[in-house]
C-alpha angles and dihedrals in degrees: 000000000000094000100046113114112250134191121205130160090359091303125115121215126195093206143008093253090059090052092047092051091049091053101042104010130107135059100294112028097072090048092049091050091046093050092048091048092052094047104033093213130023133177116230093255092049091050092048092048092050092053100057116208102020114124122235090243093053094046090050091049094048093047091050091052092048089047091050089056090047093243095120131039119216117203119191121198120208095239138121113265092032116253117209125181129191128204138162121268123217087269091050092051090049091066094057095091088057092050091046090055091046090051092050092047091050091050092047091047092049093049091047094050093044093050091045090052093048093058 
């Protein structure tokens, strides 16, 4: 199953790992998903503030990509100024066990490297 060619959103993938990395890979997407999971709903400005050095353009681009893959839900309120909230979809929530494992691995790796360098 993992090596069967797949086509989604006019893109062809040679394996499931390639598809997974396209959806959640990169510097910002996992962090966006993580922040939304920990906060349930965030406005654009809250999400940007919580992420530090990400530019508005990059955050917008990454959110659009996550929305295109139905990982993130964008809710727009008819207000002035416009109010936009982001939350995880069912698909977005389904990736959290993967991100939890990545977080644990990163912590374990860090502790291992730090303890190896202290010896």
